[in-house]
C-alpha positions as CSV (number, residue, x, y, z in Angstrom):
1,X,0.0,0.0,0.0
2,X,2.9,2.4,0.7
3,X,4.3,1.8,-2.7
4,X,1.0,2.8,-4.3
5,X,0.8,6.1,-2.3
6,X,4.4,6.8,-3.1
7,X,3.7,6.2,-6.8
8,X,0.8,8.6,-6.7
9,X,2.9,11.2,-5.0
10,X,5.7,10.8,-7.6
11,X,3.2,11.2,-10.4
12,X,1.6,14.2,-8.8
13,X,5.0,15.9,-8.3
14,X,6.2,15.2,-11.8
15,X,2.9,16.4,-13.3
16,X,3.0,19.5,-11.1
17,X,6.6,20.2,-12.2
18,X,5.7,19.7,-15.9
19,X,2.7,22.1,-15.7
20,X,4.7,24.7,-13.8
21,X,7.5,24.4,-16.4
22,X,5.1,24.8,-19.3
23,X,3.5,27.8,-17.6
24,X,6.8,29.4,-16.9
25,X,7.9,28.9,-20.5
26,X,4.7,30.4,-21.7
27,X,5.3,33.5,-19.5
28,X,8.8,33.9,-20.9
29,X,8.2,33.1,-24.6
30,X,4.7,34.3,-25.6
31,X,4.7,37.5,-27.6
32,X,2.4,39.9,-25.8
33,X,0.9,40.6,-22.4
34,X,-2.5,39.1,-23.1
35,X,-1.0,35.8,-24.3
36,X,1.6,35.8,-21.4
37,X,-1.2,36.1,-18.9
38,X,-2.3,32.5,-19.6
39,X,1.0,30.9,-18.5
40,X,0.9,31.7,-14.8
41,X,-2.9,31.7,-14.4
42,X,-3.6,28.4,-16.1
43,X,-0.7,25.9,-16.3
44,X,1.3,27.2,-13.3
45,X,-1.8,27.2,-11.1
46,X,-2.6,23.6,-12.0
47,X,1.1,22.7,-11.4
48,X,1.2,24.2,-8.0
49,X,-2.1,22.5,-7.2
50,X,-0.7,19.1,-8.2
51,X,2.4,19.7,-6.0
52,X,0.2,20.7,-3.1
53,X,-1.9,17.5,-3.5
54,X,1.3,15.5,-3.5
55,X,2.4,17.3,-0.3
56,X,-1.0,16.5,1.3
57,X,-0.7,12.8,0.4
58,X,2.9,12.7,1.7
59,X,2.3,14.4,5.1
60,X,-1.2,13.0,6.0
61,X,0.0,9.4,7.0
62,X,2.9,10.8,8.9
63,X,0.8,13.0,11.2
64,X,-2.1,12.3,13.5
65,X,-4.9,13.3,11.0
66,X,-5.5,14.6,7.6
67,X,-3.3,17.4,6.5
68,X,-5.6,20.2,5.4
69,X,-3.1,23.1,5.3
70,X,-2.2,22.2,1.7
71,X,-5.9,21.9,0.7
72,X,-6.6,25.4,2.1
73,X,-3.6,26.8,0.2
74,X,-4.7,25.2,-3.0
75,X,-8.3,26.5,-2.5
76,X,-7.0,30.0,-2.0
77,X,-4.8,29.7,-5.1
78,X,-7.6,28.5,-7.3
79,X,-9.8,31.3,-6.1
80,X,-7.3,34.2,-6.4
81,X,-5.5,33.3,-9.6
82,X,-8.4,33.8,-12.0
83,X,-9.5,37.0,-10.2
84,X,-6.0,38.5,-10.3
85,X,-5.7,37.6,-14.0
86,X,-9.0,39.2,-14.7
87,X,-8.0,42.4,-12.9
88,X,-4.6,42.5,-14.8
89,X,-6.4,42.0,-18.2
90,X,-8.9,44.7,-17.4
91,X,-6.1,47.1,-16.4
92,X,-4.2,46.3,-19.6
93,X,-7.3,46.9,-21.7
94,X,-7.9,50.3,-20.0
95,X,-4.3,51.2,-20.2
96,X,-4.2,50.5,-24.0
97,X,-1.4,47.9,-23.7
98,X,-0.2,47.0,-27.2
99,X,-1.0,43.5,-28.4
100,X,0.3,41.2,-31.0
101,X,-1.7,41.0,-34.2
102,X,-2.1,37.3,-33.6
103,X,-4.1,37.9,-30.5
104,X,-7.7,37.2,-31.4
105,X,-10.7,39.2,-30.3
106,X,-11.2,42.8,-29.3
107,X,-14.0,42.7,-26.7
108,X,-13.3,46.3,-25.7
109,X,-14.2,47.7,-29.1
110,X,-17.9,48.0,-29.9
């Protein structure tokens, strides 16, 4: 049974690391602000969530009860990341941040 839990922890950490890497590369390589905003808000959030789940699985059997600290951090992250991305996008739209011609859609022009 311990090998199964350790295997799940390894898979969750590797998946979290892969998503975090992809999100970080997206932040560094995408051409404009609006495209770069997706890297940290989508992939990196999912990566950190997977790493937090792995941490919860690792520490729960070693302590007296279920480790809920990681669950609370993940919940806070999943609530605040989309809200902060929305605020950043709205500020960029109102600030007339230049965008790449490949960025589709112009919801602020009517």
